[in-house]
C-alpha positions, -999 to 999 in steps of 0.1 A, spaced: -748 -172 -926 -777 -149 -929 -810 -167 -925 -794 -197 -908 -808 -208 -875 -788 -209 -843 -781 -246 -845 -767 -243 -880 -745 -214 -868 -732 -233 -839 -725 -264 -861 -706 -242 -885 -687 -226 -857 -678 -260 -841 -665 -272 -875 -644 -241 -879 -625 -246 -847 -622 -284 -851 -647 -295 -825 -666 -316 -850 -638 -342 -852 -658 -366 -873 -661 -345 -904 -644 -358 -935 -640 -394 -923 -616 -387 -895 -613 -413 -868 -626 -390 -840 -663 -386 -845 -684 -359 -828 -701 -385 -805 -668 -397 -792 -656 -362 -784 -689 -354 -767 -686 -386 -747 -651 -377 -735 -664 -342 -726 -692 -358 -706 -667 -380 -688 -644 -350 -681 -674 -331 -667 -682 -360 -643 -646 -366 -632 -639 -329 -626 -670 -325 -605 -685 -297 -626 -720 -308 -615 -713 -299 -579 -715 -262 -590 -735 -263 -623 -767 -279 -637 -757 -297 -668 -780 -315 -692 -774 -352 -695 -751 -354 -665 -764 -374 -636 -763 -355 -603 -752 -323 -621 -776 -301 -601 -753 -275 -585 -765 -239 -581 -732 -221 -572 -724 -214 -608 -748 -208 -637 -769 -235 -652 -753 -250 -683 -784 -266 -696 -793 -254 -731 -758 -240 -732 -757 -232 -769 -787 -208 -766 -769 -186 -740 -756 -154 -754 -725 -151 -731 -701 -171 -710 -695 -159 -675 -713 -127 -684 -682 -115 -702 -675 -134 -733 -695 -141 -764 -707 -177 -764 -687 -194 -791 -664 -225 -791 -631 -205 -790 -642 -185 -760 -656 -215 -742 -622 -232 -745 -604 -200 -735 -626 -198 -704 -622 -234 -694 -584 -232 -698 -580 -203 -674 -611 -186 -660 -591 -163 -637 -573 -147 -666 -607 -135 -678 -624 -128 -645 -599 -128 -616 -625 -130 -588 -645 -159 -604 -653 -189 -582 -647 -211 -612 -615 -231 -605 -587 -236 -630 -592 -273 -636 -558 -278 -652 -573 -290 -685 -554 -295 -717 -567 -277 -748 -580 -310 -761 -599 -316 -729 -614 -281 -729 -625 -287 -766 -641 -320 -756 -661 -303 -727 -671 -275 -750 -682 -301 -776 -704 -318 -750 -720 -285 -738 -729 -276 -774 -745 -309 -781 -770 -306 -751 
């Protein structure tokens, strides 16, 4: 992908791991996945610890800001920022960083993909 900008690289990466559910005429378009991710962020209270673009009252400062998420080079200061690693982190943060304050939210892999999808669209 030499010469491609960051947004193109992220889009290609999302497509590769199936986060762009709307490609090829499938019934689960990107907007719907992002909407579900937004709703999961709200219902799981992620905004009480994080600032998150497009989420009302998501102005926490315990965890890192998740605004402009796709431009951040790492997740939790440990993992490269790519969709597979975001999902891995969301599914079990303590397995990656045992003393982290990030709780295990009990997400399914699909829910973690939806949240990752939302974060990459902001």
